[in-house]
C-alpha positions, 0 to 999 in steps of 0.5 A: 011914480011908475018904477023907473026903467032908466035912472039918469045920474048927475054928479055936481059940485058948484053948478048952481046956474046949470042945474035947472036948465039941465033938469028941464032938458032931461025931462024934455028928452025922456018924459013920455019916452021911458019911465025914468028918474033923475038922481042928482048927487051934490058932492058937498057944493060950497055954493047953493047948488043943493038949495036949487035942487031942493027947490026943483023937486016940487015941480019935477017929481022924477027928481031925487037929490042926494048930498055928500056930507064930505066932498068925495070926487066925481067917481064916488058921486057917480057910484053913490047915484048908481047905488041909490038908483032904482032903474035897471039901466043908468045914464050919466051926464056931467053937471056942467051942461056940456053933455046934451040930454037929447042924446040919451034917446040915441043911446037907448035906441043903440042899446035896443039894436045891440046884442045883450052882452053889450053893457056900456054905450059910451058917448063920443064927442066928435066935435068937442067945444073945449079949449084947444089946450084941453082938446090937445091934452085929451087927444094925447091921453086917449092915445096913451090909454088906448095903446096901454089898455087896448079898449078900442074906445076913442073918448073915455072922458065923455060924461054921457054914458048908458050902462047896466046898473048891475054890471057897473056895481060888479066893477072894482071901485076906485077914485077916477074909475069913471074915466076907465069904464070901457076898459073895466067893462071889457075886463069883466067880459062885457062888450062896449060901443062908442056912440057919436054925441053932441058936445056944447060949450059950458054955459056957466061956472068953471071947470073943476079940472086942469090939464096938469092935475088930470094928467098926473092922476091919469098916469097913476090910474092908467098903470093901476087899470093896466095891472087890473086887466093883466091880473084878471081871470074869467071863466064860465060857470055851470050849476050842476 
């Protein structure tokens, strides 16, 4: 297999019916466009998600499958995939199929026309297909986050993102960090861009979050990220 330029990282937990359709869509969107690999990280699913993934490997040579021995959460699964990835750039997708892999080429095109100091291209769900209560909760959370962190990002919760692997691995790691990537990238001195993307209804399975637990965790993490930003120090370095 050609050394990949792009690694598509997909964290999953109990998504057995969404795996094959999403893998096939990724292949359709990228094969022939760019050398790529697909890195699925199974976060210790209780259904047969892992078996379905293993069954797909023979037909999809780009597919790699990693398995968490213990359930560790989405941020840890994303980081596991990024650490194992061989591509210089990472595209992430949620495993529920609500993100559209056909948007990955759009993010790649945006990267090609952007300055080198833009290290994150974040999906922006302009027409969300979630329930009304979920959209309302996200709108409130985004408003609070934007006011506290000033990250100029309308939608940090969108799972589809494109970022440089090296820049990501240089960020501070903590649980739920995937929700704050724009602010963390900006803290590190990089620029970020939001790109409108498609959003779809969940075809199968159930959401792993509810509005209450998302809000409680989010408030705690928000304070932590704000503290990191205040305490950060950056300087240019010259080798003499």
